[in-house]
N, C-alpha and C positions, 0 to 999 in steps of 0.2 A: 588120225592120232587121237588118243584119248586125252581129254583135258582133265587136269587134276586140280582140285580146290584145296588150298593149303590154309588152315585156320591159325591165325596168329594169337596165341594165348595171352601175350602181353597186351595187345590191343584190346582184347576182351576185358581184361582187368581194368584198364584205363577207362573204358566206357562205363563200367560198373561203378567205378569211383566217382566219375563225373555225375552219374545219375543220383548217387547218394548225396553228393554235395548240393546239387540243385534242390533235391527234396528237403534237405536240412535247412537250406537258405529260405525256401518257401515257407517252412514252418516257423522260422524265426521272424520273418516279415509279418506273418499272420498274427503271431503272438504280440509283436510290437504294436500292430494296428489295434488289437484288442485292448492293450494297456492304455494307449492314447485315447481310445474312445471312452474307456471307463473314467479317465481323468476329466474329460470334457463333461461327461455326465455328472461328475461329482462337483462341478462348478469351479474347477481350478483355473479356468480361463477368465481373466479379468475383463471387466467392461471397459471399453475405450472412454477416455476422459473427453468431455465436450469442451471445445475451445470457446473462450469468451470472445464475443464479437467486439472488435475494437471500435472506438468512436472515430468515424471518418469525417473530415472537414465538411464535405458536401451534405452530410446528414444533419448538421447543426445550423440552425437559423441564426446568423450573426446579428440580426436585429432583435433577437429575443432579449427580454429584460430579466435580470437576475438581481435578487435582493443582496445588497452588500452592507455588512454591518461594520460599525466603527470599533476597531480593536485597540484604539489609542485612548488613554485615560485623559480625555480633554477634547477640545475642538479640533476636528480634522477637516482639512480643505484639500480637495484635489481639483486641479484645473487641466482640462484636456488640451494637449498641445496640437491636436488635430482640428478640433472645432472651437476651442476657446470656452466651451461650456464649463461652468464651475459647479462642483458638488460639495456640499457642506454638511457635516455631521456635528452637532453641537455637543454631544456627550458620548461617553463610552456605551456601546450597545445600540446607538441610534442607527436607523436604516435609511438607505437610499436605493433607488432602482437604477441600475446601469445596464446598458446594452453589452452583449458579449463582444461586439466589435470594439467598444470603448475599453473594455477590460483587456483586450488583446493589445490595443494601443498603449495602455498603461504598462503592460508587461514590457513593451519595447522601449518606452521612454521614461517610465518612472517605476522601475522594478522595486524600489525600496518599500513601496506600499504593500507589496507581497512579501518581500524578504523580512520585513519587521512585523509582519502579521497585522498591519494597520487595516487592511482589507480582510474581513472575516466573513465566513459563509456558513449557513446552516448545513446540516448533514445532507439534506436532500439536494443541495446545490454544489456539493463538493466535487462533483464530476467536472465542473468547470475548471477546477484546478488541474485535474488530469488532462483535460482537453488543451489547456494552455501550456502544459509541460512544466508546472511549478510545484509538483508534489514534494520536492525536497524541502521547501520552505514551510510546509504545513504538517510534516511528519510527526512533530512533537508539540504542535501548537495546542494550547488549552482552549476549548470552545468557550464562547462568550457566556453561555448559560451554566458553565461548570467552573467559572473563574474563581468564585469565592470558596468553592468546595475544597480547594487545595489547602486552605488554612486549617481545616479540621482533620487533615491526614497526619499520620505519624511523622515526626521531625525528619527521620532518615529518608523516608519516601519523598517528602517535599524537597529535600536536598538533591536527590537524584533527578527529580523532575526539573528543577531549576537549572541543573547542569546541561540540560538538553534544549532549553528554550532559546528563541531568537533574542537578539538584543532588544528589539521592540517589546516583546512580551516580558522580558526581565524588568524593563523600566515600568511597564504597566503594573506588574506584580508589586514592585517596590512602592509605587504610588498608592495602590489599593491597600497594601499592608499598612502604610502610614495612616490612611483613613480609618481602618478598622482598629488600629491601636489607639488612636485618639478617641474612638467611640467606646473603648473598653471591650471590644469583641475579640481582640487578641491580647491575652494577658500572661501567656506562658513565657517566662524569661528564657527558657531553652529555645522555644520557637523564634522569639525575637532575636536572640543572639545568633542563631543559625541564619536567619534571613539577612541580617546585617553583614554577616561574613560572606555569604554566597552572592549577595546582590551588590556588595561593595558600597553600602550606603548606611548612614546613621539614622535610625528610625526613632530613637529616643535620645533627647538631649541629656548629656551627662555632665 
C-alpha cells in the first residue's frame, strides 16, 4: 500500500507565526539590553550610601575621662550617689574631668544636670551625649563659648532661640542678660523688653 503524506497548511501558518513572534521578542530584548547598558554608562545608577557605624558600648572605655563644663550661672555641685565623690564648679564655664561611667550614673540618678544643660560639653565631646541617649536635651542648647553672642543677634531671632531653650538655659540667659545690662553692654530697649517678656523676669527696675 502506498503511503500518502498530507500537508496541513494551517499548521504551517502557525509555525511561521510562532517563528516571527520569537524573532520579534528576541529583537525587543536585545534593544532593551542596549538601552539599559547605555543608561549605566551614562551614570544613571546611584552610588550606594555608606552607613555610619554606630557607637557600641563595648567600644567605649567607661573609665575614660571627659571634660564637663558648668552651664549654670553660678556655683554648681554634683555628688555621686554611687561613690560619694563631689564635683564642684565655682563659676559658669568652669571645667571638671568626669569618667563616662560617672556620667552614666548621673543620667540614671540626677538627670536634671543634663535636662537643664548644667552639664555642658565641647563639640569634640558631644558624642558622649549620643552614647548616653540624651540628644533631646542638647538639640537647641547654646554652647558655652557662644552664650554671649545671642545678645548681638536680631531681636526676632533671639526670641525664636529662647522659645526652644531648656528651663536651665533660660535662667542662665536671664542671669547673664542682667549682668550685661548693668554693665551697659545691652542698652536696646527693644531687646530688653523682649527678654523680659520671653524669660518672664524683670531685668530693669521700673
